[in-house]
N, C-alpha and C positions, 0 to 999 in steps of 0.2 A: 704908362712907363715914362721914365725921365728921358729928356732929350739926349741925343748922343753927345759925347765929349766934344769940346771945342777942338777944331782942327781935323776932326775925323769926318770923312764924308763917305757916304755909301756909294759903292761902285758895283757895276754889274760884273758878270764873269769876265775874267781877263783871258786874252788869247794865250794858249799854251806856249807859243813861240816867244812872246814877251817874257813870260816867266822863265823859260829855259835860257833865253839870252841874258837875263839878269843873273843867273847862276853861272853860266859858261863864260861870259865876257871877262869877269875878274880873273878867272883861271887862265884863259888865253892871253890876257894882257900881261899877267905876271910871268908866264912861261915862254910866250912867243912874241909878245908885243903887238899882237894882232887882235882885232875884234871881229865879232860875227858879221857885222855890216860889211866889212871888206870881203870876208869869205863868201857871203851871200851874193855880193855884187860882182864877184870876180869875173864871171862870164861876160858881163857888159864892159868891165874895165879892160880886160885882156882883148876883147874883140873876137870876132868869129875865127880869125886866123890862129889864135893861140888859146882860146878858151878850153878846147878839148885836150890839150897836151901840156897844160901848165897848172900849177897850184901854188898859192902863196904859202910859205912855211913859217917864216918868222921875220920880225923887224928888229934889228939890233940898233939901239939908240946909243950915241956916244956917252961915255961916262963924264960926269962933271968932276972937276978937280976938287972943288969945295962948294958947299951950299952957299957960302957967303960971297963967293966971287960972282960978279955979274957978267957971265959969259954970253948971255943971250941964248936964244934957241938954236939948236943945231939939228938938221935933218938926219934921218937914219938910213940904214942899209936894209933893203928888202931882199930876203932870200927866196927865190922862186924855184920850185922843182919843175923840171922840164924833161920831156922825153928826148932821148939823145939825138934822134934824127932831126928834131926841130930846134935844138938849142942854138945852132949857128944862126938861123933866121931870127930867133928871139934876140940874140946878141946885136944884130943889126937894127932891130926895132926898139932897142932899149930906151932911146930918147923919147920916143912916142909913148911908150909904156909908163915911163916916169911922169910925163906930163899928164897922162890920164889918171894915174894914181893920185897925184897932187891935186888935180881938179876934183877928184872924188872927195878927198879930205878937206879941200877948201883952203889949204895953205901948203907951203913947200915942206911936206913931211918926209919925202924920200929924196935922197941925193944920188943914190946908186942902187942898181939891181945886181945882185949876185946870183948867178945861175948855177944850179946843181943838177947834174944829169942823173935822172932816176925814173923808173916807171911811175906814171901818174894814173892811178885807178879812178875811174868814174864810179862813184858810189850810187848815183841815182840813174836809173834807166827810165826811158819814156814808157809810160804804161800803154799797153796795146788796147785800143778802144774797139768795142764791138761796133759793127756797121749799124748805121741808123736805119730804121724802117722808113718807108716812103713818107709817112705822115710827119715824123720827126724831122726828116731832111727838108721837107717843104716848110715846116714851121721855122727851122733855122734860116733858110733862105729868105723867108718873109721878114724875119727879125733884122737880118743884116741889110737887106735891100741892096741898092746900087751904091757902092762906095768907090771913090776914086783912088784912095790910098791902098795899094796892093798889100803892103806888109801889115797894115792895120786890119784889113779885111781877112787875111790869112790867120792872124792871131785870134780874131773874133770867131772865125770858123772853128779853129782848134778848141777854143774855150767852149763854144757851143756844143761841139761834138762830145767833149768830155762831160759836160753837164748833162746833156740829153741822153747819152749812152749809159750814164750811171743811173738814170731814172727808169730805164727800160727793165722789164722783168728779167731775172736771171734764169 
């Protein structure tokens, strides 16, 4: 057979998340000014105090008067849905939240956070894991070993329990 066309390269299977993000990002960008990277990283950006009670909804970018005018870049306004009981606390932490969002983007993308009080539903729930049998629990302890970092050790244990419990017979 003839060689493949110039510029075409053979790739292995692509992750479904990459394909879905390629389809969803343009729609989110056009309708809400948000991308899936911001939505996926929101828990880390908002921090443990606000991750469970907030959700980014849209970014409103200022309109340019004309394309020819050299106005420069202007940051936008992020609208965040927040449960009513925590909205006051989020208002006080607005400066820190803006700094975290801008650090995530790598440039001053947001100048203001607009808070909208409404229920925030968590769409993903933690999956309940089956308890490990003694052999699997010992195997996990041997793999992790003695670690000094408590958070890293806890994360590795959760990951290990998830992987090993899914391998057990149902």
